[in-house]
C-alpha positions as CSV (number, residue, x, y, z in Angstrom):
1,M,-128.0,69.0,-185.7
2,N,-129.9,65.8,-185.9
3,T,-127.6,63.0,-184.5
4,R,-130.1,60.2,-184.9
5,L,-128.9,57.0,-186.5
6,G,-129.0,56.7,-190.3
7,I,-128.6,60.4,-191.0
8,T,-125.6,61.4,-193.1
9,A,-123.8,64.7,-193.3
10,E,-125.3,65.2,-196.8
11,D,-128.8,64.5,-195.5
12,Q,-128.3,67.0,-192.7
13,A,-127.0,69.7,-195.1
14,V,-130.1,69.4,-197.2
15,A,-132.3,69.6,-194.1
16,D,-130.5,72.6,-192.7
17,A,-131.0,74.5,-196.0
18,I,-134.8,73.7,-195.8
19,A,-134.9,74.7,-192.1
20,R,-133.4,78.1,-192.9
21,F,-135.9,78.7,-195.7
22,A,-138.8,77.5,-193.5
23,A,-137.8,79.7,-190.6
24,M,-137.5,82.8,-192.8
25,Q,-140.4,82.3,-195.2
26,L,-143.0,79.9,-193.7
27,A,-143.0,80.4,-189.9
28,P,-143.6,84.2,-190.0
29,R,-146.6,83.7,-192.2
30,A,-148.0,80.5,-190.7
31,Q,-150.6,82.2,-188.5
32,E,-151.8,84.4,-191.3
33,T,-152.0,81.5,-193.7
34,D,-154.1,79.6,-191.1
35,Q,-156.4,82.4,-190.1
36,Q,-157.0,83.7,-193.6
37,E,-157.0,80.3,-195.2
38,I,-154.4,81.4,-197.8
39,S,-153.3,78.6,-200.2
40,T,-149.8,77.4,-199.6
41,A,-149.4,76.8,-203.3
42,R,-148.0,80.3,-203.3
43,Y,-144.7,78.8,-202.0
44,V,-144.3,76.3,-204.9
45,P,-141.8,78.5,-206.9
46,L,-139.6,79.0,-203.8
47,L,-139.8,75.3,-202.8
48,A,-139.0,74.3,-206.3
49,E,-135.8,76.4,-206.3
50,L,-134.7,74.4,-203.3
51,G,-135.5,71.1,-205.0
52,V,-138.3,70.3,-202.6
53,M,-141.0,69.8,-205.3
54,G,-139.0,67.0,-206.9
55,M,-137.3,65.4,-203.9
56,N,-139.3,62.2,-204.3
57,L,-138.1,61.8,-207.9
58,P,-134.8,60.4,-209.3
59,E,-132.5,62.7,-211.2
60,Q,-133.6,61.2,-214.5
61,W,-137.0,62.8,-214.1
62,G,-136.0,66.1,-212.6
63,G,-135.3,65.3,-209.0
64,P,-132.4,66.9,-207.1
65,G,-130.7,63.6,-206.3
66,V,-131.2,63.6,-202.6
67,S,-131.9,60.5,-200.5
68,P,-135.3,59.5,-199.0
69,T,-133.8,60.4,-195.6
70,A,-133.0,63.9,-196.8
71,M,-136.6,64.3,-198.1
72,I,-138.1,63.1,-194.8
73,L,-135.9,65.5,-192.8
74,S,-137.0,68.3,-195.1
75,L,-140.6,67.6,-194.6
76,V,-140.1,67.6,-190.8
77,E,-138.5,71.1,-191.1
78,I,-141.3,72.4,-193.3
79,A,-144.1,71.0,-191.0
80,R,-142.3,72.4,-188.0
81,C,-142.9,75.9,-189.4
82,C,-146.1,75.3,-191.4
83,A,-147.9,72.0,-191.5
84,A,-150.2,73.2,-194.3
85,T,-147.2,73.7,-196.6
86,A,-146.0,70.2,-195.8
87,S,-149.4,68.8,-196.6
88,M,-149.5,70.6,-200.0
89,V,-146.1,69.2,-200.8
90,G,-147.2,65.7,-199.7
91,A,-150.2,65.8,-202.0
92,H,-148.0,66.8,-204.9
93,Y,-145.8,63.8,-204.1
94,L,-148.8,61.5,-204.2
95,A,-149.5,62.6,-207.7
96,T,-145.9,62.4,-209.0
97,D,-145.3,59.1,-207.2
98,S,-148.3,57.7,-209.1
99,I,-146.8,58.7,-212.4
100,L,-143.3,57.5,-211.4
101,I,-144.6,54.1,-210.2
102,G,-147.4,53.4,-212.7
103,G,-146.5,55.4,-215.8
104,N,-144.4,54.8,-218.9
105,D,-141.4,56.9,-219.9
106,E,-143.5,59.1,-222.2
107,L,-145.9,60.1,-219.3
108,R,-143.0,60.6,-216.9
109,A,-141.2,62.9,-219.4
110,R,-144.4,64.8,-220.0
111,Y,-145.2,65.6,-216.4
112,L,-142.4,64.9,-213.9
113,P,-139.6,67.3,-214.9
114,D,-142.2,70.2,-214.9
115,A,-143.6,69.0,-211.6
116,A,-140.1,68.9,-210.1
117,M,-139.3,72.5,-211.2
118,G,-142.6,73.8,-209.9
119,A,-144.0,74.5,-213.4
120,K,-146.8,72.0,-212.7
121,L,-148.6,71.2,-209.4
122,G,-150.2,67.8,-209.0
123,A,-153.2,66.4,-207.1
124,F,-154.2,62.8,-206.2
125,A,-157.8,61.8,-206.5
126,L,-158.6,58.5,-204.8
127,T,-161.1,59.3,-202.1
128,E,-164.8,59.6,-202.8
129,P,-167.9,60.7,-200.8
130,R,-168.7,57.0,-200.2
131,A,-165.3,55.4,-200.7
132,G,-162.6,56.5,-198.3
133,S,-160.8,53.7,-196.5
134,N,-161.9,51.0,-199.0
135,P,-161.0,52.1,-202.6
136,A,-162.8,49.0,-203.9
137,D,-166.0,50.8,-203.1
138,M,-165.3,53.7,-205.5
139,A,-168.1,54.7,-207.9
140,T,-166.1,56.7,-210.4
141,R,-166.0,55.0,-213.8
142,A,-163.7,55.0,-216.8
143,Q,-165.3,53.5,-219.9
144,R,-163.2,52.8,-222.9
145,Q,-164.4,54.6,-226.1
146,G,-162.0,53.8,-229.0
147,G,-158.8,55.8,-228.3
148,S,-160.0,57.4,-225.1
149,Y,-161.8,56.9,-221.8
150,R,-164.9,58.6,-220.5
151,L,-164.4,59.4,-216.8
152,T,-167.6,60.0,-214.8
153,G,-167.9,60.4,-211.0
154,V,-167.0,62.6,-208.0
155,K,-163.9,62.7,-205.9
156,H,-163.8,64.3,-202.5
157,F,-161.2,65.9,-200.2
158,I,-158.7,66.3,-203.0
159,S,-155.8,68.4,-201.8
160,N,-154.3,70.9,-204.3
161,A,-157.0,70.3,-206.9
162,G,-157.9,74.0,-207.2
163,D,-154.3,75.0,-207.8
164,A,-153.2,71.9,-209.7
165,D,-152.3,71.6,-213.3
166,F,-153.0,67.8,-213.4
167,I,-154.9,65.3,-211.2
168,V,-154.1,61.6,-211.0
169,V,-157.6,60.0,-210.9
170,Y,-158.3,56.5,-209.9
171,A,-161.4,55.0,-211.5
172,K,-163.2,51.6,-212.1
173,T,-162.7,50.2,-215.6
174,D,-164.2,46.9,-214.5
175,P,-167.0,47.6,-211.9
176,G,-167.5,43.9,-211.1
177,A,-163.8,43.1,-210.3
178,G,-163.4,44.9,-206.9
179,H,-160.0,46.4,-206.4
180,K,-158.7,44.5,-209.4
181,G,-161.0,46.6,-211.6
182,I,-159.3,49.9,-210.7
183,S,-157.2,51.8,-213.2
184,V,-155.5,55.2,-213.0
185,F,-155.3,58.2,-215.3
186,V,-153.6,61.6,-215.5
187,V,-156.2,64.3,-216.2
188,D,-155.1,67.8,-217.0
189,T,-157.2,70.3,-215.0
190,A,-158.0,72.2,-218.2
191,T,-159.8,69.2,-219.6
192,P,-163.4,70.0,-220.6
193,G,-165.9,68.3,-218.3
194,L,-163.7,68.5,-215.2
195,S,-165.0,70.8,-212.5
196,I,-163.6,71.7,-209.1
197,S,-165.5,73.1,-206.1
198,S,-164.7,75.9,-203.8
199,P,-162.2,74.9,-201.0
200,E,-163.6,72.9,-198.1
201,K,-163.7,74.6,-194.7
202,L,-161.2,72.7,-192.7
203,M,-160.5,72.4,-189.0
204,G,-156.7,72.5,-189.5
205,I,-154.0,72.8,-192.2
206,R,-156.2,75.5,-193.5
207,G,-153.7,76.6,-196.1
208,A,-153.7,73.1,-197.7
209,H,-156.9,73.5,-199.6
210,A,-159.0,70.4,-200.3
211,F,-161.8,70.2,-203.0
212,E,-164.5,68.2,-204.5
213,V,-163.7,67.2,-208.1
214,A,-166.6,66.3,-210.5
215,L,-165.7,64.3,-213.6
216,D,-167.6,64.0,-216.9
217,C,-164.7,64.2,-219.3
218,E,-162.7,62.4,-222.0
219,V,-159.2,61.3,-221.4
220,P,-156.8,60.0,-224.0
221,L,-155.8,56.4,-223.9
222,E,-152.1,57.4,-223.5
223,N,-153.0,59.1,-220.2
224,R,-153.7,55.8,-218.5
225,L,-150.9,54.7,-216.1
226,G,-150.1,51.1,-216.6
227,A,-152.4,48.4,-217.7
228,E,-156.1,48.3,-217.0
229,G,-156.7,46.9,-213.5
230,S,-153.3,47.9,-212.1
231,G,-154.5,51.0,-210.3
232,F,-155.0,49.5,-206.9
233,R,-151.5,48.1,-206.8
234,T,-150.1,51.5,-207.8
235,A,-152.2,53.3,-205.2
236,M,-150.9,51.0,-202.4
237,Q,-147.3,51.6,-203.4
238,V,-147.9,55.3,-203.5
239,L,-149.6,55.2,-200.0
240,D,-146.6,53.3,-198.6
241,N,-144.4,56.2,-199.5
242,S,-147.0,58.8,-198.4
243,R,-147.4,57.3,-194.9
244,I,-143.8,58.0,-194.2
245,D,-144.4,61.6,-195.4
246,V,-147.3,61.9,-193.0
247,A,-145.2,60.5,-190.2
248,A,-142.6,63.2,-191.0
249,S,-145.2,66.0,-190.9
250,S,-146.5,64.7,-187.6
251,I,-142.9,64.8,-186.2
252,G,-142.5,68.4,-187.4
253,I,-145.7,69.6,-185.7
254,A,-144.8,67.7,-182.5
255,E,-141.3,69.1,-182.5
256,A,-142.7,72.7,-182.7
257,A,-145.1,72.0,-179.9
258,L,-142.4,70.5,-177.7
259,D,-139.9,73.3,-178.4
260,A,-142.6,75.9,-177.5
261,S,-143.4,74.0,-174.3
262,L,-139.8,73.8,-173.1
263,A,-139.3,77.5,-173.7
264,W,-142.6,78.3,-171.9
265,A,-141.8,76.0,-168.9
266,K,-138.5,77.8,-168.4
267,E,-139.9,81.3,-168.7
268,R,-143.3,81.0,-167.0
269,R,-143.2,81.5,-163.2
270,I,-145.8,80.2,-160.8
271,G,-145.5,81.3,-157.2
272,G,-142.1,82.8,-158.0
273,E,-140.7,79.6,-159.4
274,P,-140.3,78.5,-163.0
275,L,-143.0,76.1,-164.3
276,A,-140.1,73.8,-165.3
277,D,-139.4,73.2,-161.6
278,K,-142.8,71.5,-161.1
279,Q,-142.4,67.7,-161.2
280,G,-145.8,67.3,-162.9
281,I,-144.6,69.4,-165.8
282,Q,-141.2,67.7,-165.9
283,W,-142.9,64.3,-166.2
284,L,-145.2,65.5,-168.9
285,L,-142.3,67.0,-170.9
286,A,-140.4,63.7,-170.5
287,D,-143.4,61.7,-171.9
288,M,-143.6,64.2,-174.8
289,K,-139.9,63.7,-175.6
290,L,-140.1,59.9,-175.3
291,R,-143.0,59.7,-177.7
292,L,-141.3,62.0,-180.1
293,E,-138.1,60.0,-180.2
294,A,-140.1,56.7,-180.7
295,A,-141.8,58.4,-183.6
296,W,-138.5,59.4,-185.1
297,M,-137.1,55.9,-184.8
298,L,-140.1,54.2,-186.5
299,T,-140.0,56.8,-189.2
300,L,-136.3,56.5,-189.9
301,Q,-136.7,52.7,-189.9
302,A,-139.4,52.9,-192.6
303,T,-137.2,55.4,-194.5
304,A,-134.3,53.0,-194.4
305,A,-136.4,50.2,-195.7
306,R,-137.6,52.4,-198.5
307,S,-134.0,53.4,-199.3
308,A,-133.0,49.7,-199.4
309,G,-135.6,49.0,-202.1
310,R,-137.5,46.4,-200.3
311,R,-141.2,46.3,-199.4
312,F,-142.0,48.5,-196.4
313,S,-145.8,48.5,-196.0
314,L,-145.5,47.3,-192.4
315,E,-142.8,49.8,-191.5
316,S,-144.6,52.8,-193.1
317,S,-147.9,51.9,-191.4
318,M,-146.2,51.6,-188.0
319,A,-144.5,54.9,-188.5
320,K,-147.6,56.7,-189.7
321,L,-149.8,55.3,-186.9
322,Y,-147.4,56.0,-184.1
323,A,-146.1,59.4,-185.2
324,S,-149.6,60.7,-185.9
325,E,-150.9,59.6,-182.5
326,A,-147.8,60.9,-180.8
327,A,-148.3,64.3,-182.4
328,G,-151.9,64.3,-181.0
329,F,-150.6,63.6,-177.5
330,I,-147.7,66.1,-177.7
331,T,-149.7,69.0,-179.1
332,D,-152.5,68.5,-176.6
333,A,-149.9,68.3,-173.7
334,A,-148.2,71.5,-175.1
335,L,-151.5,73.4,-175.0
336,Q,-152.1,72.2,-171.4
337,I,-148.7,73.4,-170.3
338,H,-149.4,76.8,-171.7
339,G,-152.8,76.9,-169.9
340,G,-155.2,79.6,-171.0
341,Y,-152.5,81.3,-173.1
342,G,-152.3,78.2,-175.2
343,Y,-156.0,78.3,-175.9
344,T,-155.8,81.8,-177.5
345,R,-155.1,82.5,-181.2
346,E,-152.3,84.8,-180.2
347,M,-150.1,81.7,-179.8
348,P,-149.6,78.8,-182.2
349,L,-150.5,76.0,-179.7
350,E,-154.2,75.7,-180.7
351,R,-153.1,75.6,-184.4
352,Y,-150.7,72.8,-183.7
353,V,-153.6,70.8,-182.1
354,R,-155.8,71.4,-185.1
355,D,-153.1,70.7,-187.7
356,A,-152.1,67.5,-185.9
357,R,-155.6,66.1,-185.8
358,I,-155.8,65.2,-189.6
359,M,-152.6,63.2,-189.4
360,R,-154.6,60.3,-187.8
361,I,-157.1,60.4,-190.7
362,Y,-155.7,61.0,-194.1
363,E,-153.5,58.5,-196.1
364,G,-155.3,55.8,-194.1
365,S,-156.8,56.3,-190.7
366,S,-155.3,54.9,-187.5
367,E,-157.8,52.1,-187.6
368,I,-156.7,51.2,-191.2
369,Q,-153.0,51.3,-190.1
370,R,-153.8,48.9,-187.2
371,T,-155.5,46.6,-189.7
372,V,-152.5,46.7,-192.1
373,I,-150.1,46.0,-189.2
374,A,-152.2,43.1,-187.9
375,R,-152.5,41.5,-191.3
376,S,-148.8,41.8,-191.9
377,I,-147.8,40.1,-188.6
378,L,-150.4,37.4,-188.9
379,A,-149.3,36.6,-192.4
């Protein structure tokens, strides 16, 4: 039972159902998923039955009608058992949030109900080989040709792309206008001229496959989300949401690492005494718990701001930054507590360390989050 402030009985009931599913379906297969790099898209039908694939959507567009808090709690439970699955779900949310925020009702009706029920999986294509942290540097172009656009360019590290049914692609319609020249389009993966690479070889979250996407294709005018030049604004709103999702995934990994450490410290005996009796271990566990709780508070604060319908860029950046860095500390400390056993693949500790590492990079690196925070408080 999660007794932290702001969590209702309804939120907890949703999270409990997801926790039961994750413990039965995800946790027993997490090591296999990681070691064999099996795509977590295999879980989409099961997750859709529980409403997870549409938790970010209102009921009007197929969502299950849960609160943002229930969604965040659910992502924590999924990441606790399999961070790669949480990453796959988060990438899907990036795509559907883009359509929800930037699209018209016709596009929402065409994609969102199917995405919520697991009939369509989405991907989000913003990053490029030479344009990561600064989207204004993107080279992908969208040139108007009568009733369609010609999209040309390459996107990199695109999660879900190989399994996706549609990809939300950000491209320059006005190359000379910086971020004001970015527009956004929904591209079906069956579109001629769209090609997807083999999965990248990743350090962690190995079941959350990422791909390079090459574009030389025609997209109908009606597949543009919003007006020309509105893409950057849409992307920033989507990333505000996603940074809370990443914070939740970070918390899930950290909780798994702390739980494993507590059990190990009680069971492992050194010189006839439990490891938990050693003051050095006690203090390390205390620091782990302290950082975890601070991450929870920042994440719930950001979620409350989102639920209230007000701008929450500062809160989401703080939550993402702190939770991702806390997860790095906690997973590393957990491996240290386990000693040599933690360094083997027989235990999940080294996987937690690898899975946690990407949290400080994607959806805006720690450095970018510090820049966002500084600009906000200086303004």
